[in-house]
C-alpha positions as CSV (number, residue, x, y, z in Angstrom):
1,X,28.1,-60.4,2.9
2,X,26.5,-56.9,3.1
3,X,28.3,-54.1,1.3
4,X,30.1,-51.3,3.1
5,X,27.3,-49.0,2.2
6,X,24.7,-51.4,3.6
7,X,26.6,-51.8,6.8
8,X,26.7,-48.0,7.2
9,X,22.9,-47.8,7.3
10,X,20.5,-49.3,9.7
11,X,17.8,-48.5,12.3
12,X,20.2,-46.1,14.0
13,X,20.7,-44.0,10.9
14,X,23.5,-43.5,8.4
15,X,27.2,-42.9,9.2
16,X,27.9,-39.3,9.4
17,X,30.9,-39.4,7.1
18,X,28.8,-41.0,4.4
19,X,26.1,-38.3,4.8
20,X,28.7,-35.6,4.5
21,X,30.3,-37.2,1.5
22,X,26.9,-37.6,-0.3
23,X,26.3,-33.8,0.4
24,X,29.5,-33.0,-1.6
25,X,31.7,-32.0,1.4
26,X,34.5,-34.3,0.3
27,X,35.7,-37.9,0.3
28,X,34.7,-40.1,3.2
29,X,38.2,-40.0,4.5
30,X,38.3,-36.2,4.3
31,X,34.9,-36.1,6.1
32,X,36.3,-38.3,8.9
33,X,39.1,-35.9,9.3
34,X,36.7,-33.0,9.6
35,X,34.7,-34.9,12.3
36,X,37.9,-35.8,14.2
37,X,38.9,-32.1,14.1
38,X,35.7,-31.1,15.8
39,X,34.5,-29.1,12.9
40,X,31.2,-31.0,12.5
41,X,28.1,-30.7,14.7
42,X,24.9,-32.6,14.7
43,X,21.8,-30.9,16.2
44,X,24.2,-28.3,17.8
45,X,26.5,-30.8,19.5
46,X,30.0,-31.8,18.4
47,X,29.9,-35.0,16.4
48,X,32.0,-38.1,17.1
49,X,33.6,-40.5,14.7
50,X,31.2,-43.3,14.0
51,X,28.2,-41.3,14.7
52,X,25.0,-42.1,12.8
53,X,22.4,-39.6,11.8
54,X,19.0,-39.3,10.1
55,X,19.8,-37.2,7.0
56,X,16.1,-36.3,6.6
57,X,15.7,-34.9,10.2
58,X,19.0,-34.2,11.9
59,X,20.7,-30.8,11.4
60,X,24.3,-31.3,10.3
61,X,26.7,-28.3,10.3
62,X,30.3,-27.8,9.2
63,X,32.2,-24.8,10.8
64,X,28.8,-23.4,11.9
65,X,27.1,-23.6,8.5
66,X,24.3,-26.1,8.0
67,X,24.8,-28.8,5.3
68,X,21.7,-29.8,3.3
69,X,21.6,-33.6,3.8
70,X,18.1,-34.6,2.9
71,X,18.0,-36.8,-0.1
72,X,17.0,-35.4,-3.5
73,X,17.4,-31.7,-2.8
74,X,18.0,-29.7,-6.0
75,X,19.2,-26.1,-6.4
76,X,19.3,-24.2,-9.7
77,X,20.1,-20.7,-10.9
78,X,18.1,-19.9,-14.0
79,X,18.2,-16.8,-16.3
80,X,14.6,-15.9,-16.9
81,X,14.3,-14.3,-20.4
82,X,12.1,-11.3,-21.0
83,X,8.6,-12.3,-21.9
84,X,8.6,-15.5,-19.8
85,X,6.3,-15.8,-16.8
86,X,7.6,-16.5,-13.3
87,X,5.4,-19.5,-12.9
88,X,6.0,-23.2,-13.3
89,X,2.9,-23.6,-15.4
90,X,0.3,-21.4,-17.1
91,X,-3.3,-22.5,-17.9
92,X,-3.4,-20.1,-20.9
93,X,-0.4,-21.7,-22.5
94,X,2.0,-18.7,-22.2
95,X,5.7,-19.4,-21.9
96,X,6.8,-19.8,-18.3
97,X,9.7,-21.1,-16.2
98,X,8.4,-24.7,-16.3
99,X,8.9,-24.6,-20.1
100,X,12.6,-24.0,-19.5
101,X,13.1,-27.1,-17.3
102,X,10.9,-29.7,-19.1
103,X,13.8,-32.2,-18.9
104,X,14.0,-32.0,-15.1
105,X,12.0,-34.8,-13.5
106,X,12.2,-33.4,-9.9
107,X,9.2,-31.1,-8.9
108,X,10.7,-27.7,-8.3
109,X,9.3,-24.3,-7.3
110,X,10.6,-20.8,-8.0
111,X,12.0,-18.6,-5.3
112,X,10.5,-15.1,-5.8
113,X,9.3,-13.6,-9.0
114,X,10.2,-11.2,-11.8
115,X,7.5,-9.6,-13.9
116,X,7.2,-10.8,-17.5
117,X,9.0,-7.7,-18.9
118,X,12.0,-8.2,-16.6
119,X,14.7,-10.7,-16.9
120,X,17.5,-12.2,-14.9
121,X,18.2,-14.5,-11.9
122,X,15.6,-16.7,-10.4
123,X,16.4,-19.6,-8.1
124,X,14.6,-23.0,-8.5
125,X,14.6,-25.6,-5.8
126,X,12.6,-28.2,-3.9
127,X,14.1,-27.1,-0.5
128,X,11.0,-25.7,1.1
129,X,12.6,-24.5,4.3
130,X,15.3,-22.5,2.4
131,X,12.9,-21.0,-0.2
132,X,10.4,-20.0,2.6
133,X,13.1,-18.0,4.3
134,X,14.5,-16.5,1.2
135,X,11.1,-15.1,0.3
136,X,10.0,-14.0,3.8
137,X,10.3,-10.2,4.3
138,X,11.7,-10.6,7.8
139,X,14.9,-12.1,6.4
140,X,15.4,-9.2,4.0
141,X,17.5,-11.0,1.4
142,X,19.4,-8.5,-0.7
143,X,18.6,-8.3,-4.5
144,X,20.7,-6.5,-7.1
145,X,19.5,-5.2,-10.4
146,X,20.7,-3.4,-13.6
147,X,18.1,-0.8,-14.7
148,X,18.2,0.9,-18.0
149,X,16.4,4.2,-18.5
150,X,16.0,6.6,-21.3
151,X,18.2,9.7,-21.3
152,X,20.6,10.8,-18.6
153,X,19.3,10.5,-15.0
154,X,19.4,13.8,-13.1
155,X,21.4,14.4,-10.0
156,X,18.1,15.2,-8.1
157,X,16.7,11.8,-9.1
158,X,19.8,10.0,-8.0
159,X,19.8,11.8,-4.7
160,X,16.1,10.9,-4.2
161,X,16.9,7.2,-4.9
162,X,19.8,7.2,-2.4
163,X,17.7,8.9,0.2
164,X,14.7,6.5,-0.1
165,X,11.6,6.7,-2.1
166,X,8.0,6.8,-0.7
167,X,5.5,4.8,-2.7
168,X,1.8,4.5,-2.1
169,X,2.3,1.3,-0.1
170,X,5.1,2.7,2.0
171,X,8.8,3.9,1.9
172,X,11.5,2.0,0.0
173,X,15.1,2.0,1.2
174,X,17.7,1.5,-1.5
175,X,21.0,0.2,-0.2
176,X,23.2,1.2,-3.1
177,X,22.8,3.1,-6.4
178,X,25.6,3.3,-8.9
179,X,25.7,4.8,-12.3
180,X,27.2,2.1,-14.5
181,X,27.0,3.7,-18.0
182,X,25.5,6.7,-19.6
183,X,25.1,8.1,-23.1
184,X,22.8,10.9,-24.4
185,X,20.2,8.2,-25.2
186,X,20.2,6.1,-22.0
187,X,21.6,5.5,-18.5
188,X,22.3,2.2,-16.8
189,X,22.2,2.0,-13.0
190,X,23.0,-0.8,-10.6
191,X,20.9,-0.8,-7.4
192,X,20.5,-3.1,-4.5
193,X,17.7,-3.3,-2.0
194,X,16.2,-5.7,0.6
195,X,12.7,-5.6,-0.9
196,X,10.2,-8.0,-2.4
197,X,7.2,-5.9,-3.2
198,X,5.7,-6.3,-6.7
199,X,7.4,-4.2,-9.4
200,X,9.2,-2.3,-6.7
201,X,12.2,-1.3,-8.8
202,X,10.1,-0.1,-11.7
203,X,7.9,1.8,-9.3
204,X,10.7,3.7,-7.6
205,X,12.1,4.8,-11.0
206,X,8.7,5.9,-12.1
207,X,8.4,7.9,-8.9
208,X,11.6,9.9,-9.7
209,X,10.5,10.5,-13.3
210,X,12.7,8.0,-15.1
211,X,10.7,4.9,-16.2
212,X,12.7,1.7,-16.7
213,X,13.1,0.4,-20.3
214,X,15.0,-2.8,-19.3
215,X,15.4,-4.5,-16.0
216,X,17.8,-7.4,-15.2
217,X,18.2,-9.0,-11.8
218,X,21.8,-9.9,-11.4
219,X,22.0,-11.3,-7.8
220,X,19.9,-12.8,-5.1
221,X,21.8,-12.7,-1.8
222,X,25.2,-14.3,-2.5
223,X,24.2,-15.9,-5.8
224,X,25.1,-14.0,-8.9
225,X,23.8,-14.3,-12.5
226,X,27.2,-14.0,-14.0
227,X,27.4,-14.9,-17.6
228,X,24.5,-17.3,-17.6
229,X,22.6,-16.8,-20.9
230,X,18.8,-16.2,-21.1
231,X,16.9,-19.4,-20.9
232,X,19.8,-21.4,-19.4
233,X,20.3,-22.8,-16.0
234,X,23.1,-24.2,-13.8
235,X,23.3,-26.2,-10.6
236,X,24.3,-24.2,-7.5
237,X,27.6,-25.3,-6.0
238,X,27.7,-26.7,-2.5
239,X,29.4,-23.5,-1.3
240,X,26.6,-21.4,-2.8
241,X,23.9,-23.4,-1.1
242,X,25.7,-23.1,2.2
243,X,26.0,-19.3,1.6
244,X,22.2,-19.1,1.1
245,X,21.7,-21.1,4.3
246,X,23.9,-18.6,6.2
247,X,22.0,-15.7,4.6
248,X,18.8,-16.8,6.2
249,X,20.2,-18.3,9.4
250,X,19.5,-21.9,8.7
């Protein structure tokens, strides 16, 4: 006699509650209750109990947020250390992101970059649709950094940062700038911007006369670095992946 799992699959697809449970939404019973309550849609239409879907092709949403249902999707947050390249491999043998995940058998790609002298949060995934939108300038995903500079930043430089800085390749709008810490020897500022140009944070500080001595990216959209140590990684929680999907309107 075929198993319950085998009976839930077939040419018509996989039972919706099984797909939701596999995506981490909850137990099958809890997923059935969500479907019955009208909170689940498939391809934009309210789902019915007993519905079957193709998890590789159909768009499944809970409370308006898409649920990643394709098999084998992986999402990591990793803390890139200073000196490590933002590539998965390097033909010159330099240390890179790929060296930090040698135990991961799934082929992953990095979402965005940090220059070798910078550190902090990078996302790794095999979800091409999500990573494409996260990196595309039209979606303007917000990124947050801690920048350390020598000495005490002047009020004029802070005003210039808040008002926007013009670089050789165009103006840069900075959403927020906050002085986090200051001594006679150094200042630490947190800034957020919807920018992806190369070295943009270092270049705006150079422009106002306060070159960066240390740069850490602490957030990409709703995902925060937190207390993740350099060289370490963690799986993103289902809620975090959903938040990324909402961020780029998936």
